[in-house]
N, C-alpha and C positions, 0 to 999 in steps of 0.2 A: 371542519375543526373538530379534534378529538372530542368524543363522548362520555370518556372515564378517565379515572386517574390513572386505571393501568395504561390507557391508550397515550397518557401524558409520560408516564414514566417510560414507555416502551420507546415514543418519540424521542425522547431526551438522551437514552442510551445510543439510539440508533446516529442522530446527530452528533453525538459526544466522538463515536466511533469513525463516522465519516471526517470529523475536525481533526482527527489524529493524523489522516492521511492527507490533508489538504492546509495551506494556509489559513491563519486567522481572519483573512477577509477574502476567502475564497468566495466565487460566486455561489457554491451551493450554501454554503452557512447563512449568506446574507440573502439568498432568495428565500432559504427556508423562513429565516424570520420575517421576512417582509410578507412571506404568504401567510403567515399566521398571526398576523397584527392588523389592526386598525388603520395604525401610522408608525411609520419607520423611516427616520432621516439621519443619514450617515454624513452628509455635507461633502463627500469624496468628489462630485462631478460639479462641473458649472450649472448643472440643470436644478440645482438647489434654488435659483432665483426665480426660475418661473415655476417653483410651488409655493414660495415665500412672498411678502410682499411688506416692504417699510411702510409705516404709518405715515401718511401725508400731512399730519397735524405738524402745524409748526413749530410746537412744544418738541419734538422728538426729531432734534437736529443731529443725532449719533446717527451712523451706518455701520452694520455689520460686514465685517468680509471673512475669508476663509483662507486658511494657511495651513502647511502642516507645521505643528507644534513640535518644540524640543522634545526628543525622545519618544516622538509619535513617527507611524509610516503612514499616515494620511490625513487628511486636511479636517480641522475642526472649524466651528463658527466662532469669531472672535470678536470681543468687543476692542476697538483698536485705539479708540482715545477716551481721555479723562473728563471727568464733569460734564458729562453730555447724557441727555434722556434719550434711548432707544425703545423702539416699537418695532416687531418684526411679527407677522402673522401667517401661519399655513392653516387652509382649510380640510378637513378630514372628508374622506369620500363619500361618508354619510353618518349622520347622526349617531352618538352613542351615548345609551344609558348608562349611567354611573354604577347600576346595579340591575342585575336581572332577578328573576324570580329564583327562590331559594331549592326548588325542586324542578324537574327530578335531578340535575346536577348543579351542585353549585359551583358557581364560577366568577370568581373575582375580578374586578377591575385591578389591573396593573400598570403603572405608569412609572416608566423608570429612562434615565438619562444620565450623563456623565458631565461633570465640571470638574474644571482646573483652571487654579489663580496662578497663571504664568508669571505675573510681577506682583503677586501676594494680594493680599485683602484688607481694607480698611475701613471701606464703609460702602455697601453696595447691595443689590439683592442680585440673586440668581435663581431665581426660582420661576417656575412654568404657572402661566394662567392657563386652566381648560375654559375655552370660551363657550359660555352657553350658544345652542344652536338657535339662530335665527334666520329665516329664508332671506330678509333684506340686509343681512350684514355683509359688508363688502371687507376683505383684508386691509386693505388701505384706509379705511376708516376706524384703525382702532384709536381708543384714547383712554385715557384713565378711568372713565366711568363705563367703560364697555360692560357689559354684565359677563360674568363667568361663572361657572359651575363648582368648579374645585381650585383651589392656589396651592401647588405643592413646589417644596424646595427650600434650599438654604437662605438665610439672610443675615447680614451681619451689619452692624454700626458701632464702633467703640465698645460698650460694655454687653450693649444688646445682642445677643448672637443666638439664632435658634432656626430650627429646620420648620417651615410654616405648613401647617394642614388646615384650611379654610374651606367650609361648604358653605356656598349661599344656598340657605332653605328658605322654601317660600310656606307659608301659614296657609294651610288651605280653610281656614275659617275665615280669616278677613284679609286673604291675599297679600300680606305685608311679606317682606323679603329681609332676612337678617343673617349677617355673617356669622358662623360658627367656628370661634378659633380652638384650636388643641388649647388645653388648659396646661398642660406640662410639656411642653416642646425639648425633644432632644438638640443636642449642641451639634454643629456641622464641624466640618473638618474644615480647616484653614492654612494647611501645609500647602507645597507647590506641587502634589502629587495629585494624578487625575483620583477622583473620587466618584462612586457609583449610587447614586440615591432612586431608592424602590419605594414605591406606596402600593399597598393593596388593601383594596375595600371589598370585603365580602358579603355576600347576600343577607347573612345573619346580622349585618350590621357591626361586625368586629373589623378591626383594621389591623395593619402592621407596617412602619416605616422602618427600612433598613438601610444600613449605610454601608457599601464594600460588601453587601451579602450577609451583614449580620444585624439582627433585629435591634434597634436602639428603643423602639415605643409600641406598645401594642395595647389589645384592650377592646372594651365595647362602647362603640358611639352611642349608645341608649343610656349608658352611665351617667346620671344627672354631673358628675364631678371631672367626665372628659372633655366635654367642650364646654365654653361658656360663649354665650349662654347656653343652657343644655338645648341638646336636639329636640325634645320633648318638653313642652312647655308645663309647668307643673299645675295640678287640677284645682287648687285653690292657692289664692294670695292673700297677704295680709291685710287687714281691713284698715285703711289710710284713716277712717274715722274714728278708729278706736285707740284713744290715748292711755296710756299709763298714769292714774290717778295721781295728783301731787303729794299726796299723804302715804301713797304704798310704799313700803319699807321690803325691800329684796334682799337687804345683806342680814346673812345668816349670822356671823358671830362679831363683835365690837369689841375694842379693847377694854379691859378692866379697869376703869378711872380710880377706883381704892386702891389698885395695887401700888407699892412704893417700891424703889428701887433697893435692893440692898446695901448695906453699909459698905461691904467690902467691894463692891462692885467697881472696877476701875473701867471706867468708858475712854479715858485717854489713850488715843492710838501713839502718839509721840509725846515725849516730855524732854527736858533741858538734857544735855549730856554734862553731867555733874562733875566727870574728870576732864573735862575740855579745858585747857588754859589758854590765855588770850595770847597771841603771839608776840613775841620780842619786836618793838619796831613799829607795834600799831599806834597810831596817831588819833588821840580820841578827837582831839579838838581841830583836826584838820578837814576840810571837806574834801569828798571825794573829786568834786569837779570844781574848776576856775577859770575865770576867764583868761581869753587866750590873750597873752601881752603883743602879739605880733598883729593882733586884730586892730586895724583902724577903720573908721568909720567913714563910708562912702562920701566923696565930696557933691555927689548929688541927692544925698539923703535928705529928706524933709521933714522934720520932727511933726509939724501941723498935720501932713498928709500920711507919713510913713509910721508916725508914733515914736516914741522914745526909742534911740537905738542902743543896743545890748549887744556885746562882743560874744562872741561863740564860746561856747564853754567846751574846755579840753579834760583830760584826765588831769588831776594833780599829779604831778611827777613826785611828790614827796610820798604818794602814797604807794610806795613799792610792796608793803607789806598789806597795809589796809589803812582806813579811815573811819573817822566819824565812830559814834557808840558802837563797842562792842557787843555783839549779841552772842550769847551762848548757844552753840547750835544743838539742833534737838535730835533726838534718835528714838529707835522704836521703843515702845512701853512694853517690856517683859511680861508684866502683870495684865494687859491688856484683852478684855473679855468681849469687846465688840460694843456695839450700841445697845443700851438695852432699852427693850421694848415692853411695855405692860403685857401681860399673857391674854388672851382673845377669850370672852365669854359668850355663851348663847344670848343673841340681841331679843329682848322681850318683846319688841315692837315688830319683830319678823314676820311676815305674812306670806312668805314662800315666793317662788319664781313668778314675775307676772307674764303671762303668756298672752299675746294679742291676738284677738278674733280673727277669723280667716272669711272671705268670701268666694265665690267660684270664680276662676278666672273665664274671662269671657272669651280669650284668646285659647283657651285650652281646647286640643284635638287629641284623639286617640287615633293611630292607625299602625296596621301592622308592619308595614314597610315606609318610613319616612323617609328615607334617602330616596327610594325609586319613584315616591309619589311627590316628593317634594323639593327635590335637586334636580335642575334642568339636565336635557340632554347635553351632550358636548359636541360642539359642532367645529371648533378650531383649535390649534395649540398657539399661543402667544409668550412670547418675550417681552415684557413691557416693565422695564428696568430705568433705572437711573442709580448711577456709580461715579464716585469720586476716583475710581481706579480704572485701569486699563488692564488689557491681558486676560478677561475672564473668556475662558474658550468651554463652549458646548457640543457636544457630540453623541450620536448614537441614540436620537429621542425614540422612546417607542413606548405605545399604548396597546395594550393586549387583553385577552380574557384569559391567556394560558400562561401560567407560572412558570412551565417546562421552556418555554420560549424565551422567556424573561433569565432564567438560569443558563440558557445556551448562550445568550449575550453577555452575560455576567463572565461566563468559563471562556468564550472565544474571542469577546473584542474587549472586554475591559482587563481582564486579569493579565492577559498576557502585558499589555500596555503598564498597568501598574506595577506589575513585576520588573518589567525592565527599567521603569524610573527608579525603584527603590534599589533594584542593582547598580543602577548607573551612580545614584546619590551615596551608596555605601562605598561605592568605588572610588567615587570621587572624595569622600570623606577619607580613605584610605591611603589615597594617594597625599591628601594634604597631609596627614597624620605621618605618612611616609618622607613627604619633604621636610616636614617639622623634626622628625628624629635624625633625617640626615643633615640637617641645617645644626642642629644641637650638636650633632657628632663631629662634623666640620668645626663647630667652635670650640669644642673640646680639646680637637686636634690642634688647632691654632694656640690654645691655652696650654697645651701640654708642650708644643714644639716650644711656646715662648720661657716656660719655665725651663724646660732643657737647657736651650741655651743659655738662659740667664745663670740655670746651675754651672753647666759648662765654662761662661767666665768666669764665674766664682770661684771655680776648682781651680783654672787655670792660673787665676792671683794666687789663692791660697797654695798654689803648688812652687809658683816663683819665691814667694816670701818663705816659704819652708824650706825650698833650696839653699836660701842664706844662711842655714843653721845646721846644714849638712856637713858632713867631714871635713870636706875641702871647700865649705862655704866661707863667705866673708865673715857672718858672725859665728861660726863654729864654737869660740871660746866661751860665747855666752850661753850656749844651749844647754849645758847641764842645769843652770840655774832659771831657764824659762820653760823648762818640759812640761809640767801641767797646762801651759799655756799653749805650746804647740800642738798638743794632743786634743786640746778642745778646738783649737784652730783645724786638725785634720777631720774632726767629727763635724764641723760646724762651718764649713767655708763661706756662706754668707754674713756670719758674724764678722769675719776680718772684712768682709765690703762696707760692712755698718759702721765698722769701728775707722774705717779708714775716711768715712763721710765725716761720721760725726764729731771724730777727734780732733781735727783742725779746728772746727769750731768750739770746743770744749779748752782746747788749749788757749786760741784767742779770747776766749771768755775769761779763763783764768788770769791771763797778761794783762787785760785790761782791768781786772778786779784789782790786781796787786798795784798797777799802774796808781789808781784810784786811792787805794790805802795809802801810798806812799806819799802820793802828794798832799792827803789830808795831814800826815804826821808833819810833812816839813813844813806848812802852814803855822800848825799850833806851836810848834818848837820855835819858829822863827819869832811870833809875835811877841812872847815874855821878853825875849833877847833885846828887842829894840826898846822895849819898855826900862830893861836896866841898864841901857846904854844912856837914857836920859838922867837916871837917877844916879851914875856913876861920878860926874863931876862933884856932887854935892856930898856925897860919902867921903870923897878923896879928899875935897879940901876940910872937912872935919868940923863942917859948919852945926852940924845937929846928929843927935844919936839916932841911929837906925829906927830905932819904934818910935822914937818922937816925930822923927821925919814922915814915917807911914800913918801915923794918927793924923798929922797936920793934911795930909793927902784925902786920908779918908774924909776928914770935914770939909775941905775946899772942893771936892771933886766926887764924881757920880763913882760908885765902886767899879773897880776894874778886876782884871785878873791878876792872881797872886804875883809879887816878883818873881823872875827867873831865878833859880839858886845862882847863890854867888860864882858858883865854877862857871858861869857861861859868863862871867864878867871879868874872867881872869883870877877871881880871888879865891881862897883858899874854901873848902868845903865846910859847913858850919852845921856839923849834927844835930837834930831837933832834941830837944829835953822835953819836961813835962811842961803842960801849958799852965801860967799863972793865970788866978781869977781875973787880974786888970790886963793882962796881954803883956806885961812887960818882960825883961828879956832877963832869964834866971840862970843863975850860975851854976854849972855841972861841975861836980869833984873831977879832978885829974886822977887817970888810970896810970898811963903809959906816959903820956905829953904833959904837956901846958895845959893849963884852964883855957876852954874855948867858951864863946859867945855866942848863943844863938838867937834868933829874932823871932818872938812869939806875935801872932796876930789875934785880935779879940775874937 
C-alpha cells in the first residue's frame, strides 16, 4: 500500500492513463481497485453468493437477486420484492480499525458504494452496516441487534430523508455503548439515476460525506455539536438536586403597568365598510335554510327510540341574493396602528439569570483518539434493511484507506454509468419533446387544412352568389343598388355563410311574430263588434236613448269594454265632442252638414 500522498497521486494518474486505453470494467481497473482495498464487491458474477449469506432468521423473508439494470452494462444487487425485510452479510478477510494512528501518514477510512432506485423510493433504507468484528459471528446469524461499528448511507421514509452517519462508541470508563448520530445529516438523492455515496473518517477525527464526488457534509467529530450525543462526554453535569428557588426572578424587564394607551391609538384592524349598501332583493325576514318539502318521515321511524323526526334542511330558494339580517361587511382600518402594548421597564425584583450548579460527570473520559479506542474494529459488511419499495440496486461496495482508489472507482465505474443515464434521460426527454412538438405541428396542420377547406367552401359559395350579380347574371339589374353589400361579401365570404344560416331563422321568427300580432288585433276587433250586434236591435227599435241605455247597462252588469264604433254596426260615424260632467249627449254646432249627436261615457 502506498506510504505517501505523492504515491497516491502518482497511482491515480497511472490508473487514469490505463483506464483511457481500456474499458471501464477491464480486469486492470477492477484488479487494481481490489488489490488496494479491504473489501470490494461488484456482483458481476454468481460467485458473490459464495461471499454473501442471507440471514437465516425468519424475520428476513426477502432474498436479494442480481441482474443487469437498465442503462447498465453489468449486474447489480437488487431488492426484488416490496414490503419485506432483507438481511445479507459478507465477511472481511481481516478486521479493520475505523481509524489508525495519525502519524507518520494520515490514512483515512473510506467507505463507498453505488445506489440506484429503479422503481423510485417511497419509504426504505439503503444504507450499509459495518458490523463489529466478533470471532463467533456467523454471516447467516445477522439480526437487527447485531452489533455494528459504523452505519452509513441514505434512508428515506415520507418527510424523513437523510444520509446516516452513526458511530457505536464504547465508553472506556463504564463500558456502556451508545449510538452517536450525525446531528445535521445531508439529504440523499431520490431520482432514478445511479448515485455514489462516500464516507471518509480521518485519524484527526474529521469526516467528510460526499454524494457523487461532491462534499455534502464535513467537520470534526470531536465538536460537541456534530454528534448527538457528543462523542466525548462533558466533564461536568447539571446537579439534579439543585433547583431554582420559587421566588427567584430572572425576568429582566416587565410591562409598565402605569402606562396608558394614547387616546388617538386605533387598534381596530377591521372596521365596517360605511359605503357598503345592502343588495337589492335581500330578504331580511327569510331564513337561509328551510325544511325540505319533499322530505318524508321514514315508515320505520320510532320517535320513542329515534327521537323527534325533523326533515332535512335545504337552502331557501327565495334567498337568491341573501337572507337574514344584513350585516355591513368589514374592511381594513386605514388608521390601524397595531395592538397596543405597554412599554417595558426594568424589573425591580430582577435577580439575574439563575445558573444551576454542576457536579463532576462520573462517565467522563478524556482520550486523544476516542474513535480508535471506542469504536470497534469492522469485521463484516451487511445490508439489514426493510423497505416498502422494490428495485433498490447496490453495486461496487468498497472499503479502503486509499482515497485515490475511491477516486478511480468514481471515475471509471460510477461516472460513465451516471453520465450514460443522464444522457439517456435527456435523449428520452428530448424525444418526448420532439414527439409533442410533432403532435402539435400535426394538430396545427389539421386545423389549418380544416380552415382552408372551410374557407374554400365559403369562397366557392360566395363566388356563386356574386356570379348572379355579374353583367350576364340573373340578378345583374339590381347589382348597382347593392354594390356595398357585394363588396362586403367579396371581403368576408364567411359572413355570407353565416347569413345563409341565420337568415332563414330570422325570417321565420319575423313571420311568426307578425302572425301573432295579426291574430291579436283580429281578436280585439271582433269582441266589440259582437257586443254592438247585441245592442243594435234595441237602438233600431227606438226603445231608449243611447246614453240612457248605456247607463242602465252600467248599473245592471259588470264593466265591459266600450261599445264598438257605430261604423262597425253599419251606422254613420259619430265624431266625439267635449265630455259633459254628467256623461250626457252634447250638441255640437254644425259646420258644413247637419248637426250630429255623440255619446259620452261617464
